[in-house]
N, C-alpha and C positions, 0 to 999 in steps of 0.2 A: 765897799758896800755903800750904795747910795743912801744917805740919811735924810735928805730933804725931799719930801714928796708933796705934802699938803701945805707947806709953808709955815706950819706951827712947829718950830724947831725942836722943842723939848719932847713933843709927842712923836715926831718923826724919828728922833733918836731913840726913844724908848721902844718904838716898834722895830727899829733896826736891831736892837739888842735881842728882842724876842725872836726875830727871824734868824739871828745868828746862832742862838742856842737851840733852835728848833731841830736842827739835824743831829746835834750831839752836844754833850756838856763841854763847856769851855772854861779854862782857867782865865784869870783876869788878863794876862798878857795875850792870850789867844783871842779874847773878846776885843781887846784894843785893836789887834791886827785885823780882825774880821770886820769891825765897824768903822775903822779909821778915825776913831775918836781919841781924844787925849785920855791918858790913863785916869786922871782925876774925874773927868766927865763920865767915862764908862763905869767906873766904880760907883760914883754917886747915883747914877740912874739905875744900875743893877741892884744896888742896895734898896733903893726906893721901891722898885718893882718887887723885890723880895718881901718888903714890908707889907705889900698888898696881896701877897700870895701868888703873884704872876710869875715869879722866878723863885727858885730855891737853890740850895747848894747840896751837892751829893757828899758822900763820905770823904771824898778827896778834896773838898772845898771848891769844886768847879761849879759854875753857874749852869743851871738847866731850867727847863720849863717848870712852873709851879703847879701844884695840885689844884689851885683855884681855877685854872684854865679848864679842868675837866668839867666842872659844874657849868662854867660859862659856855663851853662847847655843847654840852647836852641841852642847855636852855636855848641856845641858838638853833640847834637842830630841830627842837620841838616847835620853834617859831616858823619853820619852813614848811608850808603846807604839803609839798611833795614828799618830804620825809615822813610826815604823819600818814599820808595816804598810802605810802609804800610799805608801812610796817607789817600788815598781814601777809603781803606777798613775800617779803623777805623772810618772815618766820617760816612760811611754807617752803621756801626755797632751801633754807638751811636744813629743815627737817627731811626734805627729799634727797638732798645731796650729802648731808653730813659734814659739809665743809663751811668755811667762813664765807659770809656774803656781805657785799657792800653796795652802796648807792653813791655815785659821784655826780657832781655838776662842775661845769667849767667856770673858773674865776680867773680872769686875766690869762696868764700864760701857764696856769696850773689847773689840775683837777682837784676838787676838794671833796672829802668824804663827809656826807651829811647824814649817813645812817650806816651802821655796821653791827653785825651779829657774829660772834666767834663760834667756831666749830667746837663740839664737845670733846674732840680728841686732844690728847696732851700735846702732840705736835701739830701746830696749826698756824695759820696766817693771822696776824694781828695788825689791823689798820685802825688807829685811833680816830675818833670823831674829830673832824676839823683838820685832819692831816692834809697837807697840800703836797701833791705828788706831780711829777712831770707828765706832760702830755705826750712826749715822744717815746715813752717806755711803758709797757703794759697794755693789755687788751682794752681796758676802759679808756685810756688816753687816746688810742687810735680813733675811737668813736667821737671824742669830744674836741679834736683838733679843729680849729675854725675852717669851715669850708668842706669838711669831710662829709661824704655821702654815706647813707646807710649801706652796710654790706649786703650783697645780693643774697647770701645765704642766711642773713638775719643775725649773725653773730661773728665775733672774732676771738681768736685765742692767742696766747703768748706763753712762752716758757723761758724762765731765767732772764728775762729782759730787765726788769726793775730790781729784782732781788734773786740772787743765785739760789737755785733749788726750789723756786716757787713758780707755779703755773697758774694761769687764770683763763677764764672764758667770760665774755661780756656781751650783752645785747643792748641796743639803743632803746631809750624811752622817748617817745615822740609826744608833742603837744597836739592839740586838735587841728593845727595847720599842717602837721607832718614834719615839723622841725625837730631835730634831736635836742632835747633839753637835759638829758641825764643818761647815765649808763649804769646798768645793774650788773654785778659781777659775782662770780664764785671763784674763790682762790684757795690754794692749799699746797702742801708739799708735793713735789713731782713724784715722789715714791708712791703716792696714792692717786694723784690726778693723772699721772703719766705726762709725757711731753706733748700729748694731743688731748687736752682736757675736753675739747669740744665733743669728742666721741662719747664721753660719759655724761656731760652736763649741759650741752647746748640746748637740747629740747626743754629742759627744766628752766634754764635761764631765759630763753625766749618767752616761755609761758609766763614767767614772773614779770617780764617787761610789759607784756600785753595786759596783765592784771593790774600793774601799776598805772598804766595809761587809763584804763577804765575807772580805776579808783580816783585818780586825779581829776578826770572829767566829771565824775559824779560829785566830787568835792566842789568843783567850780559851780555846778548847777545848784548845789545846796547854798553856797555862799551868795549866789546871785539872787536866790529867792528870799534871802534874809537881808539883802542890802537896802 
């Protein structure tokens, strides 16, 4: 794993540790292998991150993401105007479909969840705020791949691509110039959504995307009048 990005060594190595444990909890030897740091350095930085609540240890003593990141992620999401503008549309979409809903934006080679609401069902899809997911798997990723054009039918679907047993349908969110800036999704277990979730949820997802576009445009108008 590449540990030097910004040139501030200790910061880059700390971020490398967070990225390493993002996917799954890691024992110290696994953390050393994933980050390619010395055992002493990996342990020292992991313990320091633990002190600040950014890393914690599970019942087996493995390092994993700390609970402090939950609050930081929520604060970051609130600071993104698009997530704030999308909130009513996402609430309505969850209410209409009964499934989990998410809003993603592209960040580098990943898509990041900036807003999420969980289904009320016991068996549901859970995508944490701030989760960085691949662009090449899942319906939302297909919309956010650099250079991707908006689908002719206005939405895309996927089944079992990113996670076995989960299907999703997503629609692009455009800015005022027509560029895709985000993707809104409905996701849930295939046993409820079927392997063609677009048949059940496409109309609702596209409606939510248009509502988010209008809300974000209105927000920019309000911001410009107060500038």
